[in-house]
C-alpha positions in Angstrom: -64.7 -96.6 -12.3 -68.1 -98.3 -11.7 -70.7 -96.0 -10.2 -72.4 -97.4 -7.2 -76.2 -97.4 -7.0 -77.8 -95.1 -4.3 -81.3 -96.5 -4.8 -83.2 -99.6 -5.7 -82.9 -100.5 -9.4 -85.7 -99.3 -11.6 -86.6 -102.9 -12.5 -86.5 -104.2 -8.9 -88.9 -107.1 -8.2 -91.1 -106.0 -5.2 -93.2 -109.0 -4.3 -94.8 -111.3 -1.8 -94.3 -115.0 -1.3 -96.5 -117.9 -0.3 -96.4 -121.7 -0.8 -99.2 -123.8 -2.3 -99.3 -126.2 0.7 -99.7 -123.4 3.2 -102.4 -121.5 1.3 -104.4 -123.5 -1.2 -106.2 -126.0 1.0 -108.5 -128.2 -1.1 -106.1 -130.9 -0.3 -108.0 -133.8 -2.0 -110.0 -131.9 -4.6 -109.8 -132.3 -8.4 -107.6 -135.3 -8.3 -104.9 -133.9 -5.9 -102.9 -136.6 -4.1 -101.4 -136.5 -0.6 -98.2 -134.6 -0.1 -95.9 -134.7 3.0 -97.3 -131.3 4.0 -100.7 -132.8 4.4 -99.2 -134.8 7.3 -98.3 -131.7 9.3 -100.5 -131.0 12.3 -100.6 -128.4 15.0 -99.2 -129.3 18.4 -100.8 -126.9 20.8 -99.6 -128.8 23.8 -96.0 -127.5 23.1 -94.5 -124.1 23.9 -94.3 -121.8 20.8 -90.5 -122.3 20.4 -90.9 -126.1 20.3 -93.6 -126.3 17.6 -92.0 -127.6 14.5 -92.4 -130.5 12.1 -91.2 -133.9 13.2 -89.1 -136.4 11.3 -91.4 -139.4 11.3 -90.7 -143.1 10.8 -92.4 -145.1 8.1 -95.0 -146.4 10.5 -95.7 -142.9 11.8 -96.2 -141.7 8.2 -98.8 -144.4 7.6 -100.5 -143.6 10.9 -100.7 -139.9 10.0 -102.2 -140.7 6.6 -105.1 -142.5 8.3 -105.5 -140.4 11.4 -108.7 -138.3 11.3 -108.4 -136.9 14.8 -105.4 -134.6 14.4 -105.6 -130.9 13.3 -104.0 -131.0 9.8 -104.1 -127.2 9.2 -102.4 -127.3 5.9 -105.1 -129.4 4.4 -107.4 -126.4 4.9 -104.9 -123.5 4.3 -106.8 -120.3 3.7 -108.8 -121.8 0.8 -106.6 -120.0 -1.7 -107.5 -122.7 -4.3 -111.0 -121.1 -4.4 -110.3 -117.5 -3.4 -107.1 -116.8 -5.4 -108.8 -114.4 -7.8 -110.2 -112.1 -5.1 -107.0 -112.4 -3.0 -104.7 -111.4 -5.9 -107.0 -108.5 -6.9 -106.7 -107.2 -3.3 -102.9 -107.7 -3.2 -102.5 -105.9 -6.5 -103.5 -102.7 -4.7 -100.0 -102.7 -3.2 -98.7 -102.5 -6.8 -96.4 -105.4 -6.1 -94.9 -106.3 -9.5 -94.2 -109.9 -8.7 -95.7 -112.8 -6.7 -94.0 -116.0 -5.6 -95.9 -119.2 -5.2 -95.3 -122.9 -5.8 -96.9 -125.6 -7.8 -98.2 -128.5 -5.7 -96.5 -131.5 -7.1 -99.5 -133.8 -6.2 -101.9 -131.6 -8.1 -100.0 -132.4 -11.3 -98.8 -136.0 -10.5 -101.0 -137.2 -7.5 -98.6 -140.1 -6.7 -95.5 -138.5 -8.1 -94.9 -141.1 -10.7 -98.3 -141.3 -12.5 -98.2 -142.1 -16.2 -100.0 -138.9 -17.1 -100.4 -135.5 -15.5 -103.7 -134.5 -13.9 -105.3 -132.1 -16.3 -107.4 -130.3 -13.6 -104.2 -129.5 -11.7 -102.6 -128.1 -14.9 -105.6 -126.0 -15.6 -105.7 -124.5 -12.1 -102.2 -123.1 -12.5 -103.0 -121.8 -15.9 -105.8 -119.8 -14.3 -103.6 -118.7 -11.4 -100.7 -117.5 -13.5 -103.1 -115.7 -15.9 -104.7 -114.0 -12.9 -101.3 -112.9 -11.7 -100.4 -111.4 -15.1 -103.7 -109.7 -15.4 -103.1 -108.0 -12.1 -99.6 -106.8 -13.1 -97.6 -109.4 -11.1 -94.8 -111.4 -12.6 -95.1 -115.0 -11.5 -92.1 -116.3 -9.6 -92.6 -120.1 -9.3 -91.1 -122.6 -6.9 -91.4 -126.0 -8.6 -91.4 -127.9 -5.4 -91.9 -126.2 -2.0 -92.1 -129.0 0.6 -94.8 -130.8 -1.4 -93.2 -134.2 -2.1 -95.8 -136.9 -2.8 -96.2 -139.2 0.3 -96.2 -142.1 -2.1 -92.6 -141.4 -3.1 -91.5 -141.1 0.5 -92.9 -144.6 1.4 -92.1 -146.2 -2.0 -88.4 -145.5 -2.0 -87.4 -143.1 0.8 -88.0 -139.8 -1.0 -84.8 -137.9 -2.0 -82.7 -140.7 -0.6 -83.3 -142.6 -3.8 -81.9 -141.7 -7.1 -85.3 -142.5 -8.6 -86.5 -139.3 -7.1 -84.4 -137.3 -9.5 -86.1 -138.7 -12.5 -89.6 -138.3 -11.1 -88.8 -134.7 -10.1 -87.4 -133.9 -13.5 -90.4 -135.3 -15.2 -92.6 -133.0 -13.1 -90.3 -130.0 -13.6 -90.2 -130.5 -17.4 -94.0 -130.9 -17.5 -94.7 -127.5 -15.7 -91.8 -125.6 -17.5 -93.1 -126.7 -20.8 -96.7 -126.0 -19.9 -96.2 -122.5 -18.5 -93.2 -121.3 -20.5 -95.1 -118.3 -22.0 -96.4 -117.2 -18.5 -93.5 -117.8 -16.2 -89.9 -116.5 -16.6 -88.5 -116.9 -13.0 -88.3 -120.5 -11.8 -86.9 -121.8 -8.5 -86.2 -125.5 -8.4 -86.4 -126.3 -4.7 -87.0 -124.4 -1.5 -84.6 -124.0 1.4 -82.5 -127.0 0.3 -80.1 -126.8 3.3 -82.9 -127.6 5.7 -81.4 -131.0 6.6 -80.2 -130.6 10.2 -83.8 -130.5 11.7 -87.2 -130.9 10.1 -85.4 -132.8 7.3 -88.5 -134.7 6.4 -90.1 -131.4 5.3 -87.4 -131.0 2.7 -86.1 -134.5 1.9 -89.1 -136.7 2.6 -86.9 -139.5 4.0 -88.5 -141.5 6.8 -86.2 -141.3 9.8 -85.8 -145.1 10.0 -85.3 -145.7 6.3 -81.6 -146.4 6.8 -79.3 -147.2 9.8 -77.5 -143.9 9.3 -80.1 -141.2 9.0 -77.5 -138.4 9.0 -75.7 -140.0 6.0 -79.0 -140.4 4.3 -79.7 -136.7 4.6 -76.5 -135.8 2.7 -77.2 -138.5 0.1 -80.7 -136.9 -0.4 -79.1 -133.5 -0.6 -76.8 -134.7 -3.3 -79.7 -136.0 -5.4 -81.4 -132.6 -5.0 -78.3 -130.8 -6.2 -78.2 -133.1 -9.3 -81.8 -132.4 -9.9 -81.2 -128.7 -9.9 -78.3 -129.0 -12.4 -80.2 -131.3 -14.7 -83.3 -129.2 -14.3 -81.3 -126.1 -15.4 -80.3 -128.0 -18.5 -83.9 -128.9 -19.3 -85.2 -125.4 -18.6 -82.7 -123.7 -20.9 -83.7 -126.1 -23.7 -87.3 -125.2 -23.2 -86.7 -121.5 -23.1 -83.4 -119.7 -23.1 -84.9 -116.7 -21.5 -85.8 -118.6 -18.3 -84.2 -117.3 -15.2 -83.4 -120.5 -13.2 -82.1 -120.7 -9.6 -82.4 -122.4 -6.2 -83.0 -121.4 -2.7 -81.5 -121.9 0.8 -82.5 -120.5 4.1 -79.9 -118.2 5.6 -78.4 -120.0 8.6 -75.0 -118.3 8.9 -74.4 -118.0 12.6 -72.1 -115.8 14.5 -69.3 -117.3 16.7 -70.5 -117.2 20.3 -67.2 -116.0 21.6 -63.7 -115.0 20.4 -62.3 -118.3 21.6 -60.5 -119.7 18.4 -62.1 -123.1 18.9 -65.6 -121.5 18.9 -64.7 -119.4 15.8 -63.4 -122.4 13.9 -66.4 -124.6 14.9 -68.8 -121.9 13.9 -67.2 -121.4 10.6 -67.2 -125.2 9.8 -70.8 -125.3 10.8 -71.5 -122.4 8.3 -69.6 -124.2 5.6 -71.7 -127.4 6.0 -75.0 -125.7 6.7 -75.1 -122.5 4.7 -72.4 -122.5 2.1 -72.4 -126.1 0.8 -75.5 -125.8 -1.5 -74.5 -122.5 -3.2 -70.9 -123.6 -3.3 -71.9 -126.6 -5.4 -74.6 -125.0 -7.5 -72.8 -121.7 -8.2 -69.3 -122.9 -8.5 -70.0 -126.3 -10.0 -68.1 -128.6 -7.8 -67.9 -130.1 -4.3 -65.6 -128.2 -2.0 -62.8 -129.9 -0.1 -64.3 -129.1 3.4 -67.3 -131.3 2.8 -65.4 -134.2 1.2 -63.2 -134.2 4.3 -66.2 -134.1 6.5 -67.8 -137.1 4.7 -64.5 -139.0 5.1 -64.2 -138.3 8.8 -67.8 -139.2 9.4 -67.4 -142.4 7.4 -70.3 -141.3 5.1 -70.5 -143.0 1.8 -72.3 -140.6 -0.6 -72.9 -142.0 -4.1 -71.8 -139.5 -6.7 -71.6 -140.7 -10.2 -69.3 -139.1 -12.8 -72.3 -137.8 -14.8 -73.6 -136.2 -11.7 -70.4 -134.2 -11.3 -70.3 -133.3 -15.0 -73.9 -132.0 -14.8 -73.0 -129.9 -11.8 -70.0 -128.4 -13.6 -71.9 -127.6 -16.8 -75.1 -126.1 -15.2 -74.3 -123.4 -12.6 -77.4 -121.5 -11.8 -78.5 -118.0 -12.9 -79.1 -116.6 -9.5 -78.9 -117.3 -5.8 -82.0 -116.8 -3.6 -82.5 -117.3 0.1 -84.9 -116.7 3.0 -83.9 -114.5 5.9 -85.7 -114.5 9.2 -83.3 -114.6 12.1 -79.7 -115.1 13.3 -78.1 -117.1 16.1 -74.7 -117.9 17.5 -72.8 -121.2 17.7 -69.8 -122.5 19.6 -67.8 -125.7 19.7 -70.2 -127.4 22.1 -73.4 -126.5 20.2 -71.9 -127.5 16.9 -70.9 -130.9 18.2 -74.6 -131.4 18.9 -75.4 -132.0 15.2 -74.8 -128.5 14.0 -76.9 -126.8 16.7 -76.9 -123.2 17.6 -77.8 -120.9 20.5 -79.9 -117.7 20.8 -77.9 -114.5 20.5 -78.3 -112.6 23.8 -77.4 -109.3 22.0 -80.6 -109.1 20.0 -84.4 -109.2 20.5 -86.2 -112.4 20.0 -89.7 -113.0 18.5 -92.4 -114.9 20.5 -91.2 -118.0 18.6 -87.5 -117.5 19.7 -86.3 -116.1 16.4 -83.5 -113.5 16.7 -84.4 -110.2 15.0 -81.3 -108.9 13.2 -81.8 -106.5 10.2 -78.1 -105.6 10.1 -77.4 -109.3 9.7 -79.2 -109.2 6.4 -76.8 -106.6 5.0 -73.9 -108.6 6.4 -75.1 -111.8 4.7 -75.7 -110.1 1.4 -72.2 -108.7 1.3 -70.8 -112.1 2.4 -72.6 -114.0 -0.3 -71.7 -111.4 -2.9 -68.1 -111.5 -2.0 -68.2 -115.3 -2.2 -70.2 -115.9 -5.4 -70.5 -112.7 -7.4 -74.0 -113.8 -8.5 -77.3 -111.9 -8.6 -79.4 -112.5 -5.5 -83.1 -112.5 -4.6 -84.4 -112.4 -1.0 -87.2 -114.9 -1.5 -88.6 -114.8 2.0 -88.4 -112.2 4.9 -91.1 -111.6 7.4 -92.3 -111.4 11.0 -94.6 -114.0 12.5 -96.8 -112.6 15.3 -100.1 -113.0 17.1 -102.2 -110.3 15.5 -105.3 -108.8 17.1 -108.1 -107.9 14.7 -109.8 -104.7 16.1 -112.3 -102.5 14.3 -111.7 -104.3 11.0 -108.0 -103.9 11.0 -104.7 -104.9 12.7 -102.3 -102.2 14.0 -99.1 -104.2 13.3 -96.4 -101.5 13.9 -94.1 -104.4 15.0 -94.3 -105.9 11.5 -93.8 -102.5 9.8 -90.7 -101.9 12.0 -89.3 -105.4 11.2 -89.8 -105.1 7.4 -88.6 -101.4 7.3 -85.3 -102.1 8.9 -84.7 -105.2 6.7 -85.5 -103.3 3.5 -83.3 -100.4 4.7 -80.4 -102.8 5.1 -81.0 -104.2 1.6 -80.6 -100.7 0.3 -77.3 -100.4 2.3 -76.1 -103.6 0.6 -77.0 -102.3 -2.8 -75.0 -99.2 -2.0 -72.1 -101.5 -1.0 -72.2 -102.8 -4.6 -74.2 -106.0 -4.1 -76.4 -107.0 -7.1 -79.9 -107.7 -5.8 -82.8 -108.5 -8.2 -85.8 -108.5 -5.8 -87.4 -108.8 -2.4 -90.3 -111.0 -1.5 -91.8 -110.4 1.9 -93.4 -113.4 3.6 -96.3 -113.4 3.4 -98.5 -110.9 1.7 -101.6 -112.6 3.2 -101.9 -114.7 6.3 -101.3 -118.4 5.6 -100.6 -121.5 7.7 -97.1 -121.4 9.3 -94.6 -123.8 7.7 -92.8 -125.0 10.8 -95.5 -124.8 13.4 -98.6 -125.4 11.3 -100.3 -122.6 13.1 -102.7 -120.1 11.6 -102.2 -117.9 14.6 -98.6 -117.3 13.7 -99.4 -114.6 11.2 -97.1 -112.9 8.7 -99.5 -111.2 6.3 -100.3 -107.7 5.2 -103.9 -109.0 5.0 -105.6 -110.6 7.9 -107.5 -113.8 7.2 -110.3 -114.5 9.7 -109.6 -118.1 10.4 -108.1 -119.6 13.5 -106.0 -122.7 14.2 -109.1 -124.9 13.9 -110.4 -123.4 10.7 -113.1 -121.5 12.5 -114.0 -118.0 11.4 -115.6 -116.1 8.6 -112.7 -116.4 6.2 -113.0 -112.7 5.5 -109.9 -110.7 4.5 -109.0 -107.4 6.3 -106.2 -105.0 5.4 -103.6 -104.4 8.2 -101.7 -101.2 8.7 -98.6 -102.9 7.1 -100.6 -103.3 3.9 -100.7 -99.5 3.3 -97.1 -99.1 4.5 -95.8 -101.7 2.0 -97.9 -100.0 -0.7 -96.0 -96.8 -0.1 -92.7 -98.7 -0.2 -93.5 -100.3 -3.5 -94.9 -97.2 -5.1 -91.8 -95.2 -4.2 -89.5 -98.1 -5.3 -88.1 -98.2 -1.7 -87.6 -94.4 -1.3 -90.4 -94.0 1.2 -89.8 -96.4 4.1 -92.2 -94.5 6.4 
């Protein structure tokens, strides 16, 4: 009989996660080109729960490229491009043994399809990964984290075009070859199921590129799935020891009622929204539910025979996902393009995100039962408005959030779920992905910059920093 674990594994990956586009800044230094993240700007005239990235038309993209009057916060980030050495030295005091970041595509290929890579970009990530290793942190690298070159979006509609697969694979091969001795854990694409809203962030398809934008989203997703499969094949040829995987964001909703129609509608939503990507990349084929959906919606998704062969041959090594909140869905909300409602049974953050630590244990068990593949929680964190007082932040609310989620990860491990690591988002304050705010803070370290880039830029340790240090040093035994 298999003996169940009662603690976190000895080789558990305790880490923190950021994205290049939210931290680095230096958006046009050393030959870097413009990415779609450089078009994101803060919308302070909207309520907190309504601040998220739009899905622009081609004309709007071009207008944003030339608009100097908007507050493009991600172009500044926290200046990690210049401060990474000091920041990583500080974060190493937590004794995190891993750190997740991404490679900005436009630092390596400024236009996405350049004939040669940008050497200054390659050299920057050499220095960054060396610094991580010198500080005892295993690099965990997302090859593309919402950093598609704007040029490829306007040139052929981003991931809607099959050409995107080849340009992405050329980029992926370049960085896997370059950093094969420094990076073992690779993640091909971030939160791939982000297609129902903010789809431009993931797919880079202008909203007026085709007459049927919803169909275009699923076509773009297919191309991403193929890119992961072919990227897996490339990666294993470069280094058999690579651990290669993908990422979704957990969006499994609860049924809003026990009405059978709501239960069915919610389950079908979860199939399309949360299960589709791992079903294909871990099982190696398209499930019947999505083929029926495409037929009923009259969607014509181009899938070539060699696409399907690549998917079948190259199932991924692990499944990773972000976990922030849960919601509920019913037949009415699902019919509104896979929408959801807030769960009245749980507390909400200031941004309307439902706080549900038990839900993480539920999802881990659900995914394990479905796939029997090792899992990594690649993002989990609490965005809040922090107050710097006397050189620190007393963020008990963040400690409570992280503690209860980690506690439920341990419960899942004791349920028999294989979990390789946990990456809290984010170990240092960075610009928010969805709202482009600096004031929506997640970090263990406070960065003295506001939404307009004003401030000293100094770093201050929060209470959560020392708490997480105790968690890591005790391998999850001391949750405080």
